[in-house]
Backbone as JSON Lines, residues from 0, in Angstrom:
{"i":0,"aa":"M","n":[43.2,30.0,-30.8],"ca":[43.28,29.16,-31.44],"c":[43.57,27.5,-30.98]}
{"i":1,"aa":"K","n":[45.09,27.41,-30.49],"ca":[44.94,26.72,-29.79],"c":[43.98,26.06,-28.57]}
{"i":2,"aa":"K","n":[43.38,27.14,-28.27],"ca":[42.67,27.11,-26.8],"c":[41.48,26.38,-27.53]}
{"i":3,"aa":"Y","n":[40.61,26.72,-28.37],"ca":[39.75,26.1,-28.79],"c":[39.6,24.69,-29.57]}
{"i":4,"aa":"L","n":[40.71,24.45,-30.27],"ca":[41.13,23.11,-30.21],"c":[41.38,22.47,-29.54]}
{"i":5,"aa":"R","n":[41.64,22.78,-28.26],"ca":[42.28,22.0,-26.62],"c":[41.17,21.91,-26.2]}
{"i":6,"aa":"A","n":[40.3,22.88,-26.06],"ca":[38.21,21.9,-25.5],"c":[37.7,21.44,-26.55]}
{"i":7,"aa":"I","n":[38.21,21.43,-27.68],"ca":[37.42,20.63,-28.41],"c":[37.78,19.12,-28.45]}
{"i":8,"aa":"T","n":[39.4,19.29,-28.44],"ca":[39.06,17.75,-28.02],"c":[39.11,17.32,-26.7]}
{"i":9,"aa":"L","n":[39.35,17.8,-26.11],"ca":[39.39,17.8,-24.46],"c":[37.52,17.12,-24.05]}
{"i":10,"aa":"S","n":[37.03,17.7,-25.35],"ca":[35.23,17.66,-24.5],"c":[34.66,16.21,-25.57]}
{"i":11,"aa":"L","n":[35.77,16.17,-26.71],"ca":[35.33,15.08,-27.7],"c":[35.94,13.52,-26.86]}
{"i":12,"aa":"I","n":[36.78,13.86,-26.2],"ca":[37.32,12.34,-24.95],"c":[36.68,12.96,-24.2]}
{"i":13,"aa":"L","n":[35.98,13.29,-23.32],"ca":[35.18,13.17,-21.82],"c":[34.1,12.71,-22.41]}
{"i":14,"aa":"T","n":[33.77,13.15,-23.82],"ca":[32.08,12.61,-24.66],"c":[32.23,11.29,-24.58]}
{"i":15,"aa":"T","n":[33.59,10.83,-25.04],"ca":[33.3,9.34,-25.9],"c":[34.24,8.17,-24.21]}
{"i":16,"aa":"L","n":[34.21,8.69,-23.47],"ca":[34.29,8.51,-22.21],"c":[32.92,7.74,-21.51]}
{"i":17,"aa":"F","n":[32.49,9.06,-20.91],"ca":[30.88,9.02,-20.37],"c":[29.87,7.97,-21.29]}
{"i":18,"aa":"T","n":[30.58,8.44,-22.22],"ca":[28.9,6.87,-23.23],"c":[29.28,5.53,-23.05]}
{"i":19,"aa":"G","n":[27.93,5.45,-22.52],"ca":[28.02,3.13,-22.52],"c":[27.19,3.16,-23.51]}
{"i":20,"aa":"F","n":[27.61,2.16,-24.14],"ca":[26.83,1.41,-24.55],"c":[25.56,1.23,-24.96]}
{"i":21,"aa":"V","n":[24.9,0.9,-25.89],"ca":[23.6,0.57,-24.94],"c":[23.32,-0.16,-26.32]}
{"i":22,"aa":"F","n":[22.59,-1.12,-24.76],"ca":[22.34,-3.01,-25.25],"c":[21.21,-3.44,-26.01]}
{"i":23,"aa":"A","n":[20.74,-4.01,-26.35],"ca":[19.34,-4.41,-26.88],"c":[18.6,-4.64,-25.1]}
{"i":24,"aa":"Q","n":[17.85,-5.03,-25.51],"ca":[16.81,-5.51,-24.17],"c":[16.93,-6.89,-24.45]}
{"i":25,"aa":"D","n":[16.8,-7.28,-22.74],"ca":[16.97,-8.82,-22.64],"c":[15.77,-9.93,-24.02]}
{"i":26,"aa":"D","n":[16.49,-10.8,-23.9],"ca":[14.94,-12.01,-24.16],"c":[14.42,-12.56,-23.54]}
{"i":27,"aa":"T","n":[14.89,-12.0,-22.45],"ca":[14.02,-12.7,-21.1],"c":[12.57,-11.71,-21.17]}
{"i":28,"aa":"P","n":[11.1,-12.85,-21.07],"ca":[10.11,-12.07,-21.07],"c":[9.63,-12.05,-20.03]}
{"i":29,"aa":"T","n":[8.68,-10.72,-20.07],"ca":[8.76,-9.67,-18.6],"c":[7.54,-11.31,-18.32]}
{"i":30,"aa":"D","n":[7.06,-10.63,-17.15],"ca":[5.93,-10.96,-16.49],"c":[5.32,-11.32,-16.82]}
{"i":31,"aa":"N","n":[4.37,-9.76,-17.72],"ca":[2.92,-9.83,-18.5],"c":[2.97,-11.07,-19.48]}
{"i":32,"aa":"E","n":[4.03,-11.01,-20.34],"ca":[3.91,-11.86,-21.07],"c":[3.64,-13.7,-20.73]}
{"i":33,"aa":"V","n":[4.24,-13.7,-19.74],"ca":[4.45,-15.2,-18.88],"c":[2.75,-15.17,-18.51]}
{"i":34,"aa":"N","n":[2.21,-14.28,-17.85],"ca":[1.18,-14.07,-17.43],"c":[-0.26,-14.74,-18.09]}
{"i":35,"aa":"K","n":[0.26,-13.91,-19.61],"ca":[-0.9,-13.88,-20.45],"c":[-0.94,-15.11,-21.15]}
{"i":36,"aa":"V","n":[0.06,-15.85,-21.14],"ca":[-0.1,-17.35,-21.36],"c":[-0.23,-18.48,-20.43]}
{"i":37,"aa":"A","n":[0.18,-17.79,-18.92],"ca":[-0.29,-18.7,-17.98],"c":[-1.92,-18.38,-17.62]}
{"i":38,"aa":"H","n":[-2.31,-17.42,-17.68],"ca":[-3.93,-16.55,-17.59],"c":[-4.49,-18.33,-18.52]}
{"i":39,"aa":"Q","n":[-3.67,-18.83,-19.26],"ca":[-5.1,-19.48,-20.24],"c":[-4.84,-21.1,-19.81]}
{"i":40,"aa":"L","n":[-3.65,-21.44,-18.87],"ca":[-4.01,-22.54,-18.02],"c":[-4.62,-22.42,-17.03]}
{"i":41,"aa":"Y","n":[-5.1,-23.8,-16.54],"ca":[-5.29,-23.97,-15.04],"c":[-3.84,-24.89,-14.42]}
{"i":42,"aa":"C","n":[-4.14,-25.1,-12.88],"ca":[-2.92,-25.29,-12.47],"c":[-3.21,-27.08,-12.01]}
{"i":43,"aa":"P","n":[-2.26,-27.42,-12.79],"ca":[-2.74,-29.42,-12.74],"c":[-3.2,-29.83,-11.19]}
{"i":44,"aa":"V","n":[-2.17,-28.74,-10.2],"ca":[-2.29,-29.68,-8.83],"c":[-4.46,-28.92,-7.79]}
{"i":45,"aa":"C","n":[-3.82,-27.75,-7.72],"ca":[-4.84,-27.1,-7.51],"c":[-6.17,-27.7,-8.4]}
{"i":46,"aa":"E","n":[-6.72,-27.43,-7.37],"ca":[-8.73,-27.44,-8.35],"c":[-9.08,-25.49,-8.4]}
{"i":47,"aa":"N","n":[-9.08,-25.83,-9.71],"ca":[-9.88,-23.98,-10.39],"c":[-8.97,-23.39,-10.27]}
{"i":48,"aa":"T","n":[-7.77,-23.17,-9.98],"ca":[-6.68,-22.26,-9.84],"c":[-6.1,-22.02,-11.04]}
{"i":49,"aa":"P","n":[-6.25,-20.83,-11.73],"ca":[-5.69,-19.95,-12.9],"c":[-3.85,-20.35,-12.25]}
{"i":50,"aa":"L","n":[-3.37,-20.84,-13.25],"ca":[-1.5,-21.07,-13.41],"c":[-0.89,-19.61,-13.15]}
{"i":51,"aa":"D","n":[-1.62,-18.43,-13.73],"ca":[-0.77,-17.03,-13.11],"c":[-1.07,-16.6,-12.27]}
{"i":52,"aa":"V","n":[-1.97,-17.15,-11.43],"ca":[-2.48,-16.85,-9.7],"c":[-1.98,-16.92,-8.74]}
{"i":53,"aa":"C","n":[-1.49,-18.78,-9.11],"ca":[-1.85,-20.13,-8.03],"c":[-0.22,-19.7,-7.58]}
{"i":54,"aa":"P","n":[-0.71,-19.85,-5.95],"ca":[0.94,-19.63,-5.38],"c":[1.48,-20.3,-4.96]}
{"i":55,"aa":"T","n":[1.76,-21.8,-5.62],"ca":[2.29,-22.46,-5.08],"c":[3.6,-22.98,-5.67]}
{"i":56,"aa":"E","n":[4.67,-23.83,-5.15],"ca":[5.96,-23.84,-5.81],"c":[5.9,-24.26,-7.12]}
{"i":57,"aa":"A","n":[5.16,-25.66,-7.52],"ca":[4.77,-26.3,-8.93],"c":[3.98,-24.88,-9.73]}
{"i":58,"aa":"C","n":[3.21,-23.96,-9.16],"ca":[2.81,-23.63,-10.01],"c":[4.17,-22.23,-10.51]}
{"i":59,"aa":"R","n":[4.82,-21.52,-9.25],"ca":[6.18,-21.25,-9.81],"c":[7.0,-21.52,-11.06]}
{"i":60,"aa":"D","n":[6.93,-22.86,-10.65],"ca":[8.16,-23.68,-11.38],"c":[7.25,-23.67,-13.23]}
{"i":61,"aa":"W","n":[6.12,-23.59,-12.92],"ca":[6.05,-24.27,-14.54],"c":[5.61,-22.28,-14.76]}
{"i":62,"aa":"R","n":[5.5,-21.47,-13.99],"ca":[5.1,-20.59,-14.73],"c":[7.24,-19.96,-15.34]}
{"i":63,"aa":"E","n":[8.03,-20.57,-14.58],"ca":[9.22,-20.51,-15.24],"c":[9.9,-21.15,-16.45]}
{"i":64,"aa":"L","n":[9.12,-22.51,-17.01],"ca":[9.43,-23.23,-17.86],"c":[8.01,-22.49,-18.69]}
{"i":65,"aa":"I","n":[7.55,-21.7,-18.56],"ca":[6.86,-20.86,-19.6],"c":[8.12,-19.84,-20.26]}
{"i":66,"aa":"R","n":[8.28,-19.1,-19.29],"ca":[9.16,-18.31,-19.54],"c":[10.46,-18.56,-20.41]}
{"i":67,"aa":"T","n":[10.7,-19.96,-20.19],"ca":[11.99,-20.52,-20.49],"c":[11.83,-20.56,-22.39]}
{"i":68,"aa":"M","n":[10.37,-21.2,-22.48],"ca":[9.49,-21.54,-23.36],"c":[8.96,-20.31,-24.24]}
{"i":69,"aa":"L","n":[9.04,-19.28,-23.88],"ca":[9.24,-17.69,-24.27],"c":[10.65,-17.6,-24.63]}
{"i":70,"aa":"A","n":[11.43,-17.38,-23.91],"ca":[12.56,-17.01,-24.72],"c":[13.27,-18.28,-26.14]}
{"i":71,"aa":"E","n":[13.14,-19.79,-25.36],"ca":[13.01,-19.7,-26.96],"c":[12.52,-19.98,-28.15]}
{"i":72,"aa":"G","n":[12.13,-18.99,-28.0],"ca":[11.42,-18.76,-29.07],"c":[9.51,-19.55,-29.53]}
{"i":73,"aa":"K","n":[9.26,-20.23,-28.12],"ca":[8.03,-21.34,-28.21],"c":[7.46,-20.16,-28.79]}
{"i":74,"aa":"T","n":[5.66,-20.65,-29.28],"ca":[4.89,-19.67,-29.59],"c":[3.18,-20.88,-28.08]}
{"i":75,"aa":"E","n":[2.46,-19.5,-28.35],"ca":[1.78,-19.14,-26.79],"c":[0.9,-20.98,-27.83]}
{"i":76,"aa":"D","n":[0.36,-21.33,-28.03],"ca":[-0.4,-22.13,-29.5],"c":[0.94,-23.83,-28.25]}
{"i":77,"aa":"E","n":[2.48,-23.2,-28.78],"ca":[3.04,-25.04,-29.09],"c":[3.49,-24.81,-27.07]}
{"i":78,"aa":"I","n":[3.13,-24.06,-26.29],"ca":[3.63,-23.78,-24.63],"c":[2.1,-24.55,-24.35]}
{"i":79,"aa":"L","n":[0.85,-24.37,-24.96],"ca":[0.38,-25.13,-24.36],"c":[-0.49,-26.3,-24.64]}
{"i":80,"aa":"Q","n":[0.05,-26.23,-26.22],"ca":[-0.23,-27.94,-25.98],"c":[1.12,-28.35,-25.32]}
{"i":81,"aa":"H","n":[2.01,-28.18,-25.17],"ca":[3.15,-28.3,-23.67],"c":[2.26,-29.28,-22.77]}
{"i":82,"aa":"F","n":[1.25,-28.24,-21.93],"ca":[0.96,-29.01,-21.67],"c":[-0.53,-29.63,-20.87]}
{"i":83,"aa":"V","n":[-1.07,-29.83,-22.29],"ca":[-1.97,-30.49,-22.46],"c":[-1.2,-32.26,-22.97]}
{"i":84,"aa":"D","n":[-0.23,-32.09,-23.76],"ca":[0.6,-33.34,-24.14],"c":[0.28,-34.02,-21.98]}
{"i":85,"aa":"Q","n":[1.42,-33.03,-21.56],"ca":[1.68,-33.55,-19.93],"c":[0.2,-34.07,-19.14]}
{"i":86,"aa":"Y","n":[-0.8,-32.95,-18.98],"ca":[-1.7,-32.88,-18.1],"c":[-2.88,-33.49,-18.88]}
{"i":87,"aa":"G","n":[-3.08,-32.86,-19.84],"ca":[-4.58,-33.31,-20.15],"c":[-5.38,-32.28,-20.58]}
{"i":88,"aa":"D","n":[-6.46,-31.86,-21.29],"ca":[-7.03,-30.58,-21.52],"c":[-7.9,-30.5,-20.39]}
{"i":89,"aa":"R","n":[-7.87,-31.33,-19.23],"ca":[-8.24,-30.23,-17.95],"c":[-7.36,-28.73,-17.46]}
{"i":90,"aa":"V","n":[-6.25,-28.62,-17.77],"ca":[-5.42,-27.82,-17.56],"c":[-6.1,-26.78,-17.94]}
{"i":91,"aa":"L","n":[-6.9,-26.49,-19.82],"ca":[-6.65,-25.65,-20.72],"c":[-8.29,-24.68,-20.28]}
{"i":92,"aa":"A","n":[-7.57,-23.15,-19.94],"ca":[-9.11,-22.6,-19.28],"c":[-10.29,-22.57,-20.03]}
{"i":93,"aa":"Q","n":[-10.32,-23.11,-21.17],"ca":[-10.92,-23.42,-22.27],"c":[-11.25,-24.65,-23.18]}
{"i":94,"aa":"P","n":[-11.94,-24.81,-22.28],"ca":[-11.49,-26.8,-23.81],"c":[-11.88,-26.6,-24.98]}
{"i":95,"aa":"P","n":[-11.23,-27.43,-25.6],"ca":[-11.41,-27.58,-26.4],"c":[-12.02,-27.99,-27.42]}
{"i":96,"aa":"R","n":[-12.82,-27.08,-28.27],"ca":[-14.15,-27.29,-28.82],"c":[-14.42,-28.29,-30.12]}
{"i":97,"aa":"T","n":[-14.03,-29.65,-29.45],"ca":[-14.37,-30.83,-30.56],"c":[-15.46,-32.15,-29.13]}
{"i":98,"aa":"G","n":[-15.84,-32.76,-30.13],"ca":[-16.21,-33.72,-29.4],"c":[-17.37,-33.92,-28.9]}
{"i":99,"aa":"L","n":[-17.54,-34.19,-27.89],"ca":[-18.36,-33.84,-26.72],"c":[-18.23,-31.92,-26.21]}
{"i":100,"aa":"N","n":[-17.44,-32.37,-25.98],"ca":[-16.82,-30.95,-25.57],"c":[-18.4,-29.21,-26.5]}
{"i":101,"aa":"W","n":[-18.35,-29.79,-27.45],"ca":[-19.59,-28.61,-27.78],"c":[-20.35,-28.52,-27.08]}
{"i":102,"aa":"V","n":[-21.1,-29.43,-26.72],"ca":[-22.27,-29.73,-25.19],"c":[-22.01,-27.97,-24.18]}
{"i":103,"aa":"I","n":[-20.56,-28.41,-23.51],"ca":[-20.66,-27.03,-23.38],"c":[-20.43,-25.83,-23.07]}
{"i":104,"aa":"Y","n":[-20.37,-25.5,-24.75],"ca":[-20.7,-24.33,-25.82],"c":[-22.66,-24.2,-25.84]}
{"i":105,"aa":"I","n":[-22.57,-24.84,-26.15],"ca":[-24.14,-24.92,-26.69],"c":[-25.34,-25.36,-25.92]}
{"i":106,"aa":"A","n":[-25.08,-25.85,-25.17],"ca":[-26.49,-26.01,-23.9],"c":[-26.55,-24.84,-23.09]}
{"i":107,"aa":"P","n":[-25.91,-24.51,-22.21],"ca":[-26.47,-23.27,-21.83],"c":[-26.99,-21.98,-22.24]}
{"i":108,"aa":"P","n":[-26.69,-21.99,-23.66],"ca":[-28.04,-20.51,-24.66],"c":[-29.2,-21.22,-24.72]}
{"i":109,"aa":"L","n":[-28.34,-22.74,-24.84],"ca":[-30.32,-22.94,-25.7],"c":[-31.45,-23.42,-24.27]}
{"i":110,"aa":"I","n":[-30.85,-23.59,-22.66],"ca":[-31.17,-23.97,-22.09],"c":[-32.1,-22.78,-21.91]}
{"i":111,"aa":"I","n":[-31.22,-21.56,-21.31],"ca":[-31.66,-20.32,-21.41],"c":[-32.8,-19.35,-22.55]}
{"i":112,"aa":"L","n":[-32.98,-20.03,-23.55],"ca":[-34.25,-19.64,-24.84],"c":[-35.26,-20.76,-24.45]}
{"i":113,"aa":"F","n":[-34.88,-21.97,-24.15],"ca":[-35.99,-22.99,-24.08],"c":[-36.73,-22.08,-22.7]}
{"i":114,"aa":"G","n":[-36.17,-21.71,-21.55],"ca":[-36.77,-21.12,-20.68],"c":[-37.6,-19.21,-20.88]}
{"i":115,"aa":"A","n":[-36.72,-18.9,-21.74],"ca":[-37.3,-18.11,-21.51],"c":[-38.73,-17.97,-22.37]}
{"i":116,"aa":"I","n":[-38.89,-18.77,-23.75],"ca":[-39.84,-19.55,-24.23],"c":[-41.08,-19.85,-23.14]}
{"i":117,"aa":"I","n":[-40.96,-20.82,-22.38],"ca":[-41.65,-21.25,-21.81],"c":[-42.75,-19.75,-20.56]}
{"i":118,"aa":"L","n":[-40.99,-19.17,-20.18],"ca":[-41.99,-18.0,-19.52],"c":[-42.71,-17.27,-20.08]}
{"i":119,"aa":"F","n":[-42.15,-16.98,-21.56],"ca":[-43.2,-16.22,-21.95],"c":[-44.35,-16.31,-22.53]}
{"i":120,"aa":"R","n":[-44.4,-18.02,-22.03],"ca":[-45.52,-18.36,-22.79],"c":[-46.8,-18.21,-21.43]}
{"i":121,"aa":"S","n":[-46.09,-18.47,-19.8],"ca":[-47.05,-18.7,-19.1],"c":[-47.13,-17.08,-18.39]}
{"i":122,"aa":"L","n":[-46.07,-16.41,-18.15],"ca":[-46.31,-15.25,-18.35],"c":[-48.4,-14.47,-19.7]}
{"i":123,"aa":"K","n":[-48.01,-15.25,-20.59],"ca":[-49.01,-14.79,-21.63],"c":[-50.39,-15.57,-21.29]}
{"i":124,"aa":"E","n":[-50.54,-16.23,-20.93],"ca":[-51.27,-17.59,-20.53],"c":[-51.79,-16.67,-19.24]}
{"i":125,"aa":"W","n":[-50.98,-16.37,-17.69],"ca":[-51.04,-15.98,-16.87],"c":[-52.33,-14.47,-17.31]}
{"i":126,"aa":"T","n":[-51.88,-13.97,-17.71],"ca":[-52.3,-12.52,-17.84],"c":[-53.57,-12.17,-18.9]}
{"i":127,"aa":"K","n":[-53.82,-13.35,-19.29],"ca":[-55.05,-13.44,-20.52],"c":[-56.35,-14.09,-19.23]}
{"i":128,"aa":"P","n":[-56.9,-13.0,-19.57],"ca":[-58.87,-13.25,-19.3],"c":[-59.22,-14.28,-19.24]}
{"i":129,"aa":"K","n":[-59.91,-15.01,-18.18],"ca":[-60.31,-16.37,-18.38],"c":[-61.99,-16.26,-19.01]}
{"i":130,"aa":"V","n":[-61.81,-16.8,-20.07],"ca":[-63.31,-17.0,-20.59],"c":[-64.32,-17.92,-20.18]}
{"i":131,"aa":"A","n":[-65.18,-17.59,-20.29],"ca":[-66.38,-19.0,-19.98],"c":[-67.19,-19.27,-21.26]}
{"i":132,"aa":"T","n":[-66.67,-20.46,-21.26],"ca":[-67.37,-21.17,-22.48],"c":[-68.53,-22.0,-21.37]}
{"i":133,"aa":"P","n":[-69.41,-21.72,-22.56],"ca":[-70.46,-21.78,-23.43],"c":[-71.43,-23.59,-22.63]}
{"i":134,"aa":"A","n":[-71.65,-24.29,-22.34],"ca":[-71.37,-25.89,-21.91],"c":[-72.87,-26.4,-23.18]}
{"i":135,"aa":"S","n":[-72.46,-27.07,-23.87],"ca":[-73.25,-27.35,-24.81],"c":[-74.81,-28.04,-24.26]}
{"i":136,"aa":"G","n":[-75.62,-27.98,-25.32],"ca":[-77.69,-27.26,-25.12],"c":[-78.03,-28.69,-24.29]}
{"i":137,"aa":"E","n":[-77.48,-30.37,-24.94],"ca":[-78.11,-31.14,-24.14],"c":[-77.74,-31.62,-23.05]}
{"i":138,"aa":"V","n":[-76.26,-31.32,-22.7],"ca":[-76.01,-31.25,-21.46],"c":[-76.63,-30.12,-20.64]}
{"i":139,"aa":"R","n":[-77.16,-30.25,-19.69],"ca":[-77.3,-28.78,-19.09],"c":[-77.74,-29.86,-17.64]}
{"i":140,"aa":"S","n":[-77.25,-28.95,-16.94],"ca":[-77.1,-29.47,-15.12],"c":[-78.85,-28.76,-14.71]}
{"i":141,"aa":"E","n":[-78.97,-29.36,-13.89],"ca":[-79.89,-29.62,-13.16],"c":[-80.48,-27.54,-12.48]}
{"i":142,"aa":"A","n":[-78.79,-27.49,-12.07],"ca":[-78.9,-25.87,-11.3],"c":[-78.83,-25.19,-12.85]}
{"i":143,"aa":"S","n":[-78.16,-25.32,-13.79],"ca":[-78.55,-24.31,-14.39],"c":[-79.63,-23.86,-15.31]}
{"i":144,"aa":"A","n":[-80.2,-24.7,-15.5],"ca":[-82.17,-25.05,-15.92],"c":[-83.18,-24.44,-14.48]}
{"i":145,"aa":"K","n":[-82.41,-24.38,-13.61],"ca":[-83.16,-23.56,-12.64],"c":[-83.07,-22.06,-12.51]}
{"i":146,"aa":"R","n":[-81.61,-22.11,-13.06],"ca":[-80.76,-20.66,-13.06],"c":[-81.98,-20.09,-14.28]}
{"i":147,"aa":"D","n":[-81.93,-20.88,-15.88],"ca":[-82.59,-20.27,-16.83],"c":[-84.04,-19.89,-16.64]}
{"i":148,"aa":"D","n":[-84.48,-20.4,-15.65],"ca":[-86.09,-20.51,-15.28],"c":[-86.36,-18.78,-14.3]}
{"i":149,"aa":"Y","n":[-85.52,-18.2,-13.32],"ca":[-85.41,-17.57,-12.37],"c":[-85.16,-16.68,-13.02]}
{"i":150,"aa":"V","n":[-84.28,-16.81,-14.69],"ca":[-84.03,-15.04,-15.31],"c":[-85.66,-15.13,-16.41]}
{"i":151,"aa":"A","n":[-85.7,-16.0,-16.82],"ca":[-87.02,-16.15,-17.37],"c":[-87.79,-14.96,-16.71]}
{"i":152,"aa":"R","n":[-87.79,-15.89,-15.3],"ca":[-89.29,-14.53,-14.33],"c":[-89.49,-13.65,-14.26]}
{"i":153,"aa":"L","n":[-87.63,-13.62,-13.78],"ca":[-87.45,-11.8,-13.91],"c":[-87.54,-11.41,-14.5]}
{"i":154,"aa":"E","n":[-87.07,-11.56,-16.21],"ca":[-87.47,-10.81,-17.27],"c":[-88.73,-10.21,-17.53]}
{"i":155,"aa":"E","n":[-90.23,-10.87,-16.75],"ca":[-91.37,-10.63,-17.55],"c":[-92.32,-9.98,-16.41]}
{"i":156,"aa":"E","n":[-91.35,-10.1,-14.58],"ca":[-91.61,-9.13,-13.66],"c":[-90.75,-7.8,-14.33]}
{"i":157,"aa":"V","n":[-89.93,-7.92,-14.82],"ca":[-89.28,-6.01,-15.38],"c":[-90.29,-5.37,-16.5]}
{"i":158,"aa":"K","n":[-90.47,-6.58,-17.53],"ca":[-91.52,-6.19,-17.97],"c":[-92.81,-5.31,-17.68]}
{"i":159,"aa":"K","n":[-93.78,-6.37,-16.66],"ca":[-94.49,-5.69,-16.42],"c":[-94.41,-4.6,-15.56]}
{"i":160,"aa":"R","n":[-93.85,-4.0,-14.91],"ca":[-93.35,-2.94,-14.59],"c":[-93.81,-1.54,-15.0]}
{"i":161,"aa":"K","n":[-92.68,-2.06,-16.22],"ca":[-92.89,-1.17,-17.2],"c":[-93.44,-0.22,-17.76]}
């Protein structure tokens, strides 16, 4: 029995020695979380380059600033607003839908719709067969009068041959 008691005690001691404490994960945001916010911003220095893929040192610093702000518990909207306050609306990937910026969202679909209507009407007009409209009786040209005379004589000849 002593052997079993010693074996159990030894296994308990070894188990407690080799078990480590499980720590909670760091509060440091991951690269994916940082890039999710950075993707919504454009580099204020480089032209037309999203902040999440910009290779400049300034952009690395701004991504670290985003990481720090996320670690402090700030929301995406607060971070975006911080960058707008610092650099203006031009850093946003999607401009705010206020004021004259609505034109950016409304104009392209309207232009496409207007173009489609014009194209549809033009195709309809192009494929429609042309119908000859007779001229009014009062305004007859000399050529049409000769033609009518010719047709009348031709019809008489055909009747005589029958």
